[in-house]
N, C-alpha and C positions, 0 to 999 in steps of 0.2 A: 504494500500500500504506500502511495506517495505521501510525503509530508508537504502539504500545500500551505503556504503562508496565508494568513488572513489578509484580505484587502482592507483598505482604510474604512470601507463601508460595512465590514463584517463585525466590527466592534460594537458593543452595547454602549450607546451614548449616555445612558442613565446610570452607568456604573463608573464611579470615579477611578477605580483601578483599571478598568478597560480603557477609559478615556486617556489615562496617563500612559498606558502601554502603547496605545494607538499614536499618541502624540510623540512618543519616543521613537517609534518605528517610522513614522511619516511626518517629520517636523515641518517640512515645507508645505505639505498639503494641509496640515493642521493650521499653520499660519494663514494660508490662503482662505480657509473656511472661516477663521476668525474675522478676517477682513471682510469677507462676503456678508457675514452676519451684521457687521457694522454698517454696511452700505445698503443692504436689502431690508425690506420689511420681513417680519417673521414668516408670513404666508409665502412670499416669494422665495425666501431661503428654503423653507420646507419643501416646496415644489422642486426647486433646483436639486436639493439633496436627494429627494426621492428619485428623480430622473437619473442622476449620476449613479446612485446605488443600483438601479435597474440596469443601466448601461454596463456596469462593472461585473454583473453576474455572468458566470460562464454559461454558454449556450450549447445546446446539443441539437444537431440537425440529423435527420434521418436520411441516409444515402440509399435511395431505393434500388439502385443498380447493384450495389455490393451488399446490401442489407447489413450495413454497419452504422454505428453512431459516430458522428464526427464532432469533436469538441472544438469550438472556436475560441 
């Protein structure tokens, strides 16, 4: 089984420990999100965060010719 690192969006934002770990692993992205929160309304930021989290999710496509799953 592969050991896959968590993405920035996989951490629980409500957990101080996970937020701290995320910020240590992704310091530049954490700073970017702090700046975004200061510039955007809460609703705008939540929509942005949700769309970025969705975009960061691994995707599986079914290849009908070879009958295999392809991970993007």
